[in-house]
C-alpha angles and dihedrals in degrees: 000000000000113000147143123226118195115222098167131016105171132098127234105324119052119228128204091266104025129062135197120274121301133136137178121217115204116202110178103302095341126098127202127183120218113201121341114221124182112301097020095133090054089052090050089056094043093054094039096244111162103234091192088066093060109110103169133031122197119199112192099197144336104265105124098241088066101049114011090104095055103088092048091050092050092048092050091048089056094045090052091056104259112169101164116103118259124206122208122195112198148118111311094246089063092072090055091048093052094045090050092051092049094045097051090047091049088233125155116191115228091221133058112264110207118194127201115188120223110221132176092240093049104056119134128060113022101172145351116206115172106298094351126095123182124191134172135216135185122262126191113254136135091274132022107300136171140203124211133221119204114196124185106199118192105215101172122088120238116246118225097216097200091050091048091050091049088061090044093244109164118238089238088069095053093094090059090049088054087055091055100257123147120232125240113210126216090258092055099254122133124236106205114230095233090057090068105025142055127222117272117282113266113272124245128229133200119190122198113196103188119198113341145151114239102286126170090196085079093066095090090055092050097041113136093345116164092223130011127191113202129171120248104183094163141027118250096266090066096053092127093054088047092054093047090054096039094247134122139235133231094259093047093053090049091048092055092049089050095049092045091052090234116174098221137009131209117194126199146131089099119189113250087233088080119075094179123055101188092089089064089060092043089058099039104046098060086060098037114012099197095066125131135183115251095239120193112254094016121123120211115202121208 
């Protein structure tokens, strides 16, 4: 399973029914948290996400609506008995902030907290874990800010059972066929792998853009993605305010998705000045039809 669950879809100021940015990426049995706004751990509980399963946390930048919930989550993980290591990817100053908070509270986490700094000169591949690859890229905001690309690459070939049985290949050998090996029969003849298998299924890619002004330099990072999340803090009539604050509008997000040939677009990071979200769809869909609101509690499967 490869899916995105929205925990928070609002920008800076929480509202009674919308929370600051946070998302959970599910990749098979593995969970990753992307940004951690205020109240994230309550949202994890509300939507029955097992926080103990989170292995990696990615923080895009150091505006509070993207990380103010982090120290509380880490403390709760420790109090609940977590002992497995946890890796955080974020701006280098974040490590100092976390260590200060732990130190002044005389708190020692029960698990190892590993930190990987995001730096402008070190964008690109962040980690490779089995079939999952995660990379980062810079986005244009008022402070250093990063987007993330999550790619699930299927590396094993697909066995055609009836073909394999026709060549009398035992089922116990199928795992080796998936790894690309040929089969040697009892008579010494070789059954070529591509006679009994198909290439791996096409991989899937989710791209998270974080906070950003409208920027066509992002298009190569979004190109042909299965699902793109892009902020839409304002509706189109406030495009000047969006530019001043290094944010984007509904139409701008849809335009980027269209030009990048993305398959699907999620929009979020809505300003708290809006009580209704339908107008964001009304403006986005005429530009890019396959647009959805990033609704809290909803899971979007790739």
